[in-house]
Every structure is written in C-alpha cells, then in structure tokens.
N, C-alpha and C positions, 0 to 999 in steps of 0.2 A: 252884711251889705252896711255901708256906710251911705244912705241917700244924699247927704249933703254935698259930697265930693265923688259920689259914685264909684267906691273902691271897694273891691271885698277886703274884709278884717278880720281877724278873728277875736271872739268875744265868749265870755263864759260867765256863768252865775250858779249859785248854788239852790239849788230849789227849793231849800229849807228855808232861804228868806221869802219865798213866794207861794208857799203851798203848806196846808195844815190837812190831819187826820180827822176828820170829825165823823165820829161814830160808824168807823171803817170806808169812809169815801173820802178822797182827793178834793179838798177845797180850797180856792184862793185864799189867802190868808197871809198877811205881811207878819214877816217872820214864824211862821206857823209851826215850823219845825218837824216837816211830814215824817222825814225821812229817820228821825228819832223812832218812830213804831213800825212805818211801813219799809218792807225788804221785797227782795224779788223784783225790782223794777228795769222795764225797758223802754226803748223808745219804738213806737210802733213803724213799721217798714214806710209809711207815708212821710215820717217825720213830724207827726201832729201831735200824735197821744202820748201820755207818760201812761204805763200801766203798773201797779203795783198790788202786792197783797198788803192789806191793811188792816189790823184787826178793831173792832168795836168795843165799848168799855166794858163788855162782859167777855171778851177774849176770843169771840167769834171772827174767824176770818173772811175777809170778803175782796174779790178783786174788783179794783178800782182803776177808772179810767179817767184823765182828765184832757181835755183839748188845751194844750199849750199856748195856742192862738189866744185863745181866751184870757190868759194870764200875763204872758210874756210879749213885751213889744220891744220896736228899735229905739233906743236913744242915740243919736247920731252915733250909731254904729254899734254901741255896745246894748247887749240883752238886758233888759231891764225889768222890774216889776216891782209897783209900790214904790217906787223913786230910788230904787236901789239897784247900783251896778258896778261892776267891779271894774274899777280902772288902773289900779296899780300893778306891780311885779310882773312886768312884762308885757301888760297889755294895753299901755297907754297908746291912743291911735295919734295920727298927725292928719292934718286937713290941708292939702296944696293947694287947694281953690281959695282959702280963707287969709286973709289980712288981719294980723301980721305974721309971719313964717309959723309961729309958736302958737296960734290961737287953739284954745281951748274951749270946750262949751262950760259956764257956769252951772254949777251942780243944780242950780234951781231953774235953768233955762228950758223952754218948752221947744221940742223939737217937732215942727210944723213942715219939713219937707216932704212929708207924706200926706199931706192933709188933702189930697186929692186922690190917694191910693200909692200904695208902691206895689213896683213888680214883684213877682213871687221869686225868691230866690231860693231854690234848691241846694243844700252842699253837696261838695263832691268828695269823696274819698280815694285816696287817704289822704290825711290832712296832717300837718306836724304844730300841735299848740305851741305857742311860747312854752319855756322850760321845761318840755316835755322828753325830749331826747328821743322821740320817735313817734309814730301813729298812735292812735287810739280807737277802741274798737267805738262802734258804737253802743254796745252794753256799757263800757267805763263811762259813758256820759252820765248813766243814771246813779252810778256810784256816789 
C-alpha cells in the first residue's frame, strides 16, 4: 500500500538485506544474509512472522521466528529495511496524486505519510507479481 496516494502496489525485498542468523536466531541486520544459513522458512498465517530453521555456530538447529513488522516498513509503497528497497525490474511505482506526473521519491527521502499511523493492510491472494507469469504461493515468498 502506498499511503502517499492511497493505492495498492506490489513490492518485494529479499530478506537477506534485512536479517542475519545470530547464533541460530533471526535478527535484524543490514545485509545480514540470514538465508545463506537458515532454511525451511515460511510466513505465519497472520502474515507477521517469518519462521526458519537456523543453525548456531556449533551446528545445532534452532527454530527461529521474527516479527517482520519490527524489521520491514513501508517507504512510499515499497517494502523497505535499513534504507534498502527494490525499485527496478518492473517494480517502479507511479504516484498519480503528485506533481509532476513522473514524480518519484529521492532515495534519501523520508516518508512521513504514516507518522500518525497507517491503516493495516492484509494482502489478498492470489496475486500476480510483475514478471512472474502467474500467482505465487505464500511459501514462495520466503524463498
């Protein structure tokens, strides 16, 4: 959801940009590359938690979960963490309520449209991400 112009938009981000495996536990960290060692990941039914199996330094496996609302945020309709967001390859957004017609946020712009809180948006399924050729399952999101 882009709260700047109140439109539903598709966005994605690779969780390796946002999470690390620290001793078998998913932890917020810029470019933490959690999925280089964690596996079996899935999103909870309420859409808020990512669950994975993550090994610690001794190779012991831990089931770890993290609330994605504590890591990810909405930056002008893009899923973002630590200033990272994906805007290319079919994910460019348009902002019909802004002037000029081709307005785009600067990469260092602060999005304060939700400073007083944003409405909760629960995704609907199925959806067709750009360049996907079809719907993705919930499990595919964690790949």
